[in-house]
C-alpha positions in Angstrom: -0.1 -0.1 0.0 1.3 3.1 -1.2 1.2 6.3 1.2 -0.2 9.7 -0.2 2.7 12.4 -0.7 1.6 16.0 -0.3 3.3 17.6 -3.4 4.3 21.0 -1.3 7.5 21.2 0.9 5.1 22.9 3.6 3.8 20.3 5.8 1.1 20.8 8.8 2.5 17.4 10.5 6.2 18.5 10.2 5.0 22.0 11.8 3.3 20.7 14.2 6.4 18.4 15.1 8.7 21.3 15.0 6.3 23.2 17.3 6.4 20.2 19.7 10.4 20.4 19.9 10.5 23.9 20.2 8.0 23.8 23.4 10.2 21.1 24.8 12.7 24.4 24.3 10.0 26.6 26.3 9.5 23.8 29.2 13.4 23.6 29.9 13.4 27.6 30.0 11.0 27.1 33.0 13.5 24.6 34.4 15.7 26.7 34.3 13.7 29.9 35.7 12.9 28.0 38.7 16.8 26.8 39.2 15.3 23.1 39.6 18.7 20.9 40.0 22.4 22.7 39.7 23.2 24.5 36.8 25.9 22.3 35.3 23.1 20.1 35.0 20.3 22.6 33.5 23.5 23.5 31.0 24.3 20.1 30.1 20.5 18.9 29.8 20.1 22.3 27.7 22.8 21.4 25.3 21.8 17.6 24.9 18.5 18.7 23.9 19.8 21.4 21.3 22.3 18.8 19.5 19.1 16.6 19.5 16.8 19.2 18.2 19.3 19.8 15.2 19.3 16.4 14.3 15.6 16.0 14.5 15.2 19.4 12.4 17.9 18.1 10.0 16.1 14.3 9.7 13.0 16.0 9.3 14.1 18.5 6.5 15.8 15.7 4.5 12.8 13.4 4.9 10.2 16.0 3.5 12.7 16.7 0.7 12.8 12.8 -0.4 9.0 12.4 0.3 8.7 15.1 -2.5 11.7 13.9 -5.2 9.3 12.4 -7.6 7.2 15.5 -8.0 7.2 19.2 -9.5 7.7 21.4 -7.1 7.5 25.2 -7.9 10.1 27.6 -7.4 8.0 29.6 -4.5 7.5 26.3 -2.6 11.5 25.5 -1.9 12.6 29.5 -1.1 9.2 29.3 1.2 10.1 25.9 2.6 13.9 27.0 3.2 12.6 30.2 4.8 10.2 28.1 7.2 13.4 25.8 8.1 15.5 29.0 9.1 12.9 31.0 10.9 12.1 27.3 13.0 15.9 27.1 13.6 16.4 31.0 14.6 13.4 30.7 16.6 14.8 27.7 18.2 18.1 28.9 18.9 17.3 32.3 20.1 14.8 30.1 23.1 18.1 28.0 23.5 20.3 31.1 24.5 17.7 32.6 26.7 17.3 29.3 28.5 21.2 29.9 29.1 20.8 33.1 30.1 18.2 32.0 32.6 20.2 29.2 33.6 23.5 31.4 34.2 23.4 34.9 33.5 27.4 35.3 33.0 27.0 32.9 30.0 26.7 36.0 27.7 28.5 39.5 27.9 26.7 42.6 26.6 23.2 41.8 28.1 22.2 45.2 29.1 18.5 45.0 30.7 17.8 43.5 34.3 15.3 41.1 34.5 12.9 41.9 31.8 12.0 39.1 30.0 10.5 40.6 26.9 13.4 42.5 26.3 15.8 39.3 27.1 13.4 37.2 24.8 14.5 39.9 21.6 17.4 40.1 22.6 18.2 36.8 21.8 16.1 36.1 18.7 18.5 39.0 17.6 21.7 37.1 18.6 20.4 34.0 17.0 19.5 35.8 13.7 23.2 37.7 13.6 24.7 34.2 14.4 22.9 32.2 12.1 23.6 34.9 9.1 27.4 35.1 10.5 26.8 38.9 10.8 27.9 38.5 14.7 28.1 42.1 15.2 30.2 41.4 18.7 27.5 43.3 21.3 26.3 40.2 22.6 29.4 37.5 23.3 29.2 34.2 24.6 31.5 33.6 28.1 31.3 30.2 29.2 31.9 26.9 27.4 28.1 25.8 27.1 27.3 29.1 25.5 30.1 29.0 22.7 29.2 25.5 22.1 25.7 26.5 21.4 26.6 29.2 19.5 29.1 27.0 17.6 26.3 24.1 16.7 24.0 26.6 15.2 26.8 28.7 12.7 27.5 24.6 11.6 23.9 24.0 11.4 23.7 27.4 9.4 26.5 26.6 7.1 25.5 23.3 6.5 22.0 24.7 5.6 23.5 27.3 3.7 26.0 25.6 1.7 25.0 21.8 1.3 21.1 22.1 1.2 20.3 25.1 -0.4 23.0 25.1 -2.8 22.7 21.6 -4.0 19.0 21.5 -3.0 18.5 19.9 -6.7 21.1 17.3 -6.4 19.8 16.3 -3.3 15.9 15.8 -4.9 17.5 14.4 -8.0 19.8 11.6 -5.6 17.1 10.9 -3.4 14.8 10.4 -7.5 17.1 8.2 -8.4 17.5 6.0 -5.1 13.6 5.7 -5.2 13.6 4.5 -8.7 16.1 1.8 -8.2 13.8 0.4 -5.5 
């Protein structure tokens, strides 16, 4: 029995999966705010979650590309798909940075607001965009090993998405198409 595949790259079930994973990050944020456990354990949990989330996001991304490999996809759908995935990654890492800051405020230098949730949220989304785009203005800087590892993972993810996926999108789809026809 063959399953029906949507020819659109945007796939609502994947949106729900991404959202659920991001909500887990929000849960980690609340754990950090409540100061449950010691900060090293909380930082380790956050880092492991971030790595697992990144692997999961990429597995969903490639699964969706594979599922649509045998179908015609409009250029605008490809651009929307890439933008959607980029937005989710930036949003997710922004929440991770906020969580880390809540766990250990010495993780970042350059944060000027005190105990204000919304300005911190905006600041870390801005920082995540600057990190993802590799603009890195230098106004906010990591000061701990965990912060540097998180930022490095977002930069590697950005590079991977930009260089390997976007630049080779057609080739990736063609490879999946060839694998599918061999079966």
